[in-house]
Structure formats: structure tokens, C-alpha cells
C-alpha positions as CSV (number, residue, x, y, z in Angstrom):
1,X,98.5,29.2,117.4
2,X,101.2,30.3,115.0
3,X,99.4,29.0,111.9
4,X,96.2,30.6,113.0
5,X,97.9,33.9,113.4
6,X,99.6,33.7,110.0
7,X,96.2,32.9,108.4
8,X,94.7,35.9,110.2
9,X,97.5,38.2,109.1
10,X,97.2,37.0,105.5
11,X,93.5,37.8,105.4
12,X,94.3,41.2,107.0
13,X,96.8,42.1,104.2
14,X,94.4,41.0,101.5
15,X,91.7,43.3,102.9
16,X,91.1,46.7,101.1
17,X,92.5,49.8,102.7
18,X,89.8,52.0,104.2
19,X,90.2,55.7,105.1
20,X,90.3,56.3,108.8
21,X,88.8,59.3,110.6
22,X,91.1,61.2,112.9
23,X,88.1,62.3,115.1
24,X,86.7,60.1,117.8
25,X,83.8,58.0,116.4
26,X,80.4,59.0,117.4
27,X,78.3,56.4,119.4
28,X,75.2,55.1,117.9
29,X,72.3,57.1,119.4
30,X,69.2,55.6,120.9
31,X,70.6,52.1,121.1
32,X,70.8,49.6,123.9
33,X,72.7,46.3,123.1
34,X,73.7,43.5,125.3
35,X,74.8,39.8,125.0
36,X,75.4,37.0,127.4
37,X,76.5,33.3,127.2
38,X,76.1,30.3,129.4
39,X,77.9,27.0,129.3
40,X,77.2,23.6,131.0
41,X,79.1,20.5,129.9
42,X,79.0,20.4,126.1
43,X,76.0,22.8,125.9
44,X,76.6,26.5,125.0
45,X,73.8,29.1,125.0
46,X,74.4,32.6,123.5
47,X,71.7,35.3,123.5
48,X,71.4,39.1,123.1
49,X,69.5,41.9,121.6
50,X,69.7,45.3,119.9
51,X,67.0,47.8,120.8
52,X,66.7,51.1,118.9
53,X,64.5,53.7,120.5
54,X,60.9,53.5,119.3
55,X,61.5,50.1,117.6
56,X,61.0,46.4,118.7
57,X,64.1,44.6,119.9
58,X,66.0,42.6,117.3
59,X,67.3,39.6,119.2
60,X,69.0,36.2,119.0
61,X,69.1,33.0,121.1
62,X,71.1,30.0,119.9
63,X,72.4,26.8,121.3
64,X,75.8,25.4,120.2
65,X,78.3,22.8,121.2
66,X,82.1,22.9,121.2
67,X,82.1,20.8,118.1
68,X,80.5,23.8,116.2
69,X,83.6,25.9,116.9
70,X,86.3,23.3,116.3
71,X,86.7,24.1,112.5
72,X,87.6,27.7,113.5
73,X,89.3,27.6,116.9
74,X,90.7,25.1,119.4
75,X,88.1,24.8,122.3
76,X,87.7,22.5,125.2
77,X,85.1,19.7,125.4
78,X,84.0,21.3,128.7
79,X,82.4,24.5,127.4
80,X,82.6,26.2,130.8
81,X,86.4,26.4,130.5
82,X,85.9,28.7,127.4
83,X,83.0,30.8,128.7
84,X,84.9,34.1,128.0
85,X,85.3,33.0,124.4
86,X,81.6,32.4,124.0
87,X,80.8,35.7,125.7
88,X,83.0,37.4,123.1
89,X,81.3,35.4,120.3
90,X,78.0,37.0,121.5
91,X,79.6,40.4,121.1
92,X,80.5,39.4,117.5
93,X,76.9,38.6,116.8
94,X,75.8,42.0,118.2
95,X,78.3,43.7,115.9
96,X,77.0,42.0,112.8
97,X,73.4,42.7,113.9
98,X,74.3,46.4,114.0
99,X,75.4,46.3,110.5
100,X,72.3,44.4,109.3
101,X,70.2,47.0,111.0
102,X,71.7,49.7,108.9
103,X,74.9,49.9,106.9
104,X,77.2,52.8,107.8
105,X,79.7,54.4,105.4
106,X,81.5,56.2,108.3
107,X,83.1,55.1,111.6
108,X,80.7,54.6,114.5
109,X,81.1,53.3,118.0
110,X,78.8,50.4,119.0
111,X,78.3,50.5,122.8
112,X,77.3,47.1,124.2
113,X,76.9,45.5,127.7
114,X,78.6,42.4,129.0
115,X,78.8,40.8,132.4
116,X,82.1,39.0,131.7
117,X,85.2,41.0,132.6
118,X,87.4,38.7,130.5
119,X,85.3,39.3,127.4
120,X,85.0,43.0,128.1
121,X,88.7,43.5,128.4
122,X,89.6,41.5,125.3
123,X,86.8,43.1,123.2
124,X,87.9,46.6,124.1
125,X,91.6,46.0,123.5
126,X,91.1,43.6,120.6
127,X,94.2,41.8,121.8
128,X,95.2,38.9,124.1
129,X,98.2,36.6,124.2
130,X,96.1,33.7,125.4
131,X,95.0,31.1,122.9
132,X,92.4,30.2,121.8
133,X,90.8,33.4,123.1
134,X,93.2,35.2,120.8
135,X,91.4,33.6,117.8
136,X,88.2,35.3,118.8
137,X,89.9,38.6,119.4
138,X,91.4,38.4,115.9
139,X,88.0,37.8,114.3
140,X,86.7,40.8,116.2
141,X,89.5,43.0,114.9
142,X,88.8,41.9,111.3
143,X,85.1,42.6,111.8
144,X,85.9,46.1,113.1
145,X,88.1,46.7,110.0
146,X,85.5,45.5,107.5
147,X,82.6,47.4,109.1
148,X,84.3,50.7,110.1
149,X,82.9,50.2,113.6
150,X,84.5,50.5,117.0
151,X,83.2,48.3,119.7
152,X,83.0,49.7,123.2
153,X,82.0,47.1,125.7
154,X,80.8,48.3,129.1
155,X,80.6,46.0,132.2
156,X,77.2,45.3,133.7
157,X,76.8,43.2,136.8
158,X,75.3,39.8,136.1
159,X,72.2,40.5,138.2
160,X,71.4,43.5,136.0
161,X,71.9,41.6,132.7
162,X,68.6,39.8,133.1
163,X,67.4,40.2,129.5
164,X,70.5,38.9,127.8
165,X,70.8,36.2,130.4
166,X,67.3,35.0,129.7
167,X,67.9,34.8,126.0
168,X,71.2,32.9,126.5
169,X,69.3,30.3,128.6
170,X,66.1,30.0,126.5
171,X,65.3,26.4,125.6
172,X,63.7,27.3,122.3
173,X,60.4,26.0,123.5
174,X,59.2,27.9,126.6
175,X,57.1,31.0,126.2
176,X,59.0,34.2,126.3
177,X,57.9,37.6,127.6
178,X,56.1,39.8,125.1
179,X,59.1,42.0,124.6
180,X,60.8,39.2,122.6
181,X,58.7,38.9,119.4
182,X,59.6,35.8,117.4
183,X,59.1,37.8,114.2
184,X,62.2,39.8,115.2
185,X,64.4,36.9,116.2
186,X,67.4,36.3,113.9
187,X,68.9,32.8,113.6
188,X,72.6,32.6,113.2
189,X,75.2,29.8,112.8
190,X,78.8,29.7,113.8
191,X,80.2,29.8,110.2
192,X,77.9,32.8,109.4
193,X,79.3,34.8,112.3
194,X,82.9,33.7,112.0
195,X,83.0,34.5,108.3
196,X,81.0,37.7,108.6
197,X,78.3,36.5,106.3
198,X,75.8,39.3,105.4
199,X,72.4,38.8,103.9
200,X,69.0,40.5,103.5
201,X,66.3,40.0,106.2
202,X,62.9,41.6,106.5
203,X,60.7,42.0,109.7
204,X,58.1,40.8,110.3
205,X,58.8,37.6,108.2
206,X,55.5,37.8,106.4
207,X,56.3,41.3,104.9
208,X,55.7,41.4,101.2
209,X,58.3,43.1,99.1
210,X,57.8,44.9,95.8
211,X,61.1,43.5,94.6
212,X,62.6,40.0,94.5
213,X,64.6,39.0,97.6
214,X,68.3,38.4,96.7
215,X,68.1,34.9,98.3
216,X,65.4,34.0,95.7
217,X,67.9,34.8,92.9
218,X,70.6,32.5,94.1
219,X,69.2,29.5,92.3
220,X,68.7,31.3,89.0
């Protein structure tokens, strides 16, 4: 825990200094965002979505195992023991999604929904003395610093979090309701989220660009 904190602090001190507004950040308008996680044995499901008014939902649904997180944080073999951490990981994905949907040069508040009181409290305070949950809180605070975004998590009862719950439990095979268009599904990995990797995505996937996609330039 001590080494993890020192590494976190080192990265923080190496980050550039950004100006901070004194005014309360304005919430993103016309946006509904929610995430959920499930855990059973060594199986972890994380799902969620961003829905801007008048646009299709951008969503994710991934399956992981504790081994996927071990290079970054100490987690238990029984994933259910760390469910609050995986709920918080889902909020990290939403945060990155908001940045991919549109970069912001000013401070904004991203309001999201979560049915885990532990993840909600930790995400809003960006602090906890409990490890390894603290590792996830530290990553969230760094993400907030790099993106100039404040995360405001609101609690929603599990029975009212049906959409995010469905995505967290999707088996990647069964047919989904029409609201979840596969063309607007973003695949993510643990290293991408943990290290805040940004890239360029287009929707639908068959969209033709008049310029060369940056990914195509990587091999040149």
C-alpha cells in the first residue's frame, strides 16, 4: 500500500499544473450516464452507458477476471469481495467515455448513476483509507486532474438501474434490446482504462473518413 501511494504521488507531481476555476463547475447538459458491475467467483462483469439527448447511447459491456487487475492493484480471487472496486472501475470507464465523446477545455461536472453506496461515497470523496479500494480512488483522482472534470455520483436503487445491470450481465452472445446498437459499443481493456489511454473512434464503424485515421499511421 505504501509503495502504491508513493508511485501515485510521483505521477501526481509529474503532472502539469492546470488552472482551476473558482466557480462551481457546470453539469453536462442533456446527459444520462450509469454503470454497474457484477461478480461471481472469478468472473467480473462491468457495463454502462452514456446517453446524450437526441443521440444513440454509447455503451460498454466487458467481462474480466481478478487476474486482469493484479498488475495494477491487489484484489481477491473471489471477485465478490471486491465488488465496490469494480463498481468504481465502471465509473472510471464512464469518465473516459465522456472525454471521448467530446474533449472539454474547461471544468465540467459529470453526473452518473450507481447502485453501490461504497463506490458512490468513494467516487464523490475521491478518498478512502481502505486498500486496495484506495488504489481505484487514486486513479479516479488522477483522471479528474487530467480531464478537468468533476465526477458527481448519485445513488440509484438497484431495481431502477436495469439498463446498466443488463449490460454488466450480458454474455456477449444473447440478443440485446434495440436500444443497445452494437455499432455504438466501445470495447475497453483494464490497461486502457487504468492508464487513461485515449484514441480516436468513429460511429458507426463503417463510417468513411476523408482523412487517415491516426491508428493507421502508427505503423508508418
